[in-house]
N, C-alpha and C positions, 0 to 999 in steps of 0.2 A: 537497370543496373549493368556494368560495365564489369567481366571480371578477369583478372590480369591471366595470362595466358604461360607466364612464368610462376609466379607464386601462387596465384588463387585466389588473392585478396579481392574483396567487391568493393566496385567503387561507383559513386553516383555518375560521373561521366566518363569516358573513353580517354583514356589515356593521361590519366592524372596521374603526377608525380609522387612515388613512394618508392620504399624498400622494397626489395623482392626478399632482403636475407629475414626471412623470417625463424624463430626459434621456438621450441617449445617454452612454455608458461614460465616452469620450473626453473630454467637456467638464468633465468633474470634474479631468483631469489639464492640461487646457490651461494656466493657468498654473504647474500646478507638475509637468514633463512628467518629472524625476528622481524622483518618488514611483513612477511606474508600476511601476518595476521593484519598488519593496516591497511593492505592492498584488498584484503578478502571485505576488510569495513567499507571502502571505497568501491569496489564490484557492490556490493549489497547493497550501499544506497541508489547507486543506479540502478539494479536493477528493482529497485520499488518502484520503478514504474513502467514495467516490460521487460519481455526479453529483449540480451545484451550481445550481438557476437564480440568475442576479444581477441582482438588482434595484436600477436606478441612479435615484432622483428627487432632486429639486434639492439635499437638505440630506444625505443619507446615500448609501451602496451598502450593500445591505442582500444575506445568504446563506439559502438557504433549499433545506430539501429538502420536507419537507411545512409544517412551519414557521419562521419564519428565527430564525437563531441565531447569527449572527453579522453581523460586517461593517465597514464605515469611515465615519469623519463625512465631509463635504466635505472633501480634503485641506487641509492648512496650508501654511505656504509649506515649510516644511521637514520635517515629519514626518506621519504619520497618527495619529490617533485610533481604534484599531481596538478592535472588540469582541468577545466571543463567551459565549453565553448557558448557565451551567448549572443543576441541582437545589442545589448544594452552593457554598459559598463556598470560595476558593480564596486560602490565603494566601503569597503572595511578592514579594519588593521590586519587583519587576518591573512590578506592577499598582498601576495608577494609581489607583484606587477600585472599588471592589465593591460595587452599590447591589444591596436586595432589593427585587423586585418580588413581592408576594404573588401568592396563594399559593405557586408555587410557587419561580420562577427568580430567580435572582444573575446579575447583568450585570457582567460582570467587562472592565474598559477598562486598555488598555494605550497605551503610546505606540512607532511605530516607525518608524526614521527611512532604514535602510538595509536590505536583503534578507535578512540574514546574521543580522538579530534575529529572524528567522523559522525558530528551531531546534526540537530536539525537543522541548524541554519546549512551545512552542504547539501544534507538531502534535499532543503528548499531550493537551494541552486541545483541543484543534479534533476530536479523534477524538471525544472524549467529547460536547462540543458538538452533533458531528454527530448522534449518538442523539437527543438532544435535540431537535433537528430532524427527525427521525424519528418524534418524542412515544414513544419506547420509555419514558418516564416515567409515562405514561399507558396505553397499552396491554401490557406484560412485566411481571409479577408478578418473575418470577424476576430478569430484568435490575435492577428497582428492588430486591429484595432484596439481589443480589451487591454490591450500592453503597451499603450502611448508608442505609437511609430515612429522607429527614426524616423529624422530629416530627410530621408532620400525616397521613402515611400510614400504617395501620392494615393491616398484614398479616397474615392469621390461618395460625397452626402453627409 
């Protein structure tokens, strides 16, 4: 792991692009305190899978195990734009957008306005996203095999 000398954030590889404008987590909710409960529910869904590092910068809050696997953009007036990362695209009417980030990742974006929207479906997505955060998709061939490997992964046998 590489740690930025300026902001202290950690990353999988050296010199990854990032914002060094670290801010207190509470600053994100100063203008929309009602959204803190939504954020806490989203974070709790991630933490069901194990410990999570929370990185709060000026424009977003990210969740990290080894790599970053989800989080939220700076809160809007009445909702959060949340995201999670998988190695496959999920189809759901709840998702606002799915963006492919080659070669491995699909960033899924959803809008959350109330804590109860963080339900079993979202928790299920986070269970898989947490494993992406652990980088199981690059370290565990059996994990990849069980999850229908993406077309760029060739596994013998």
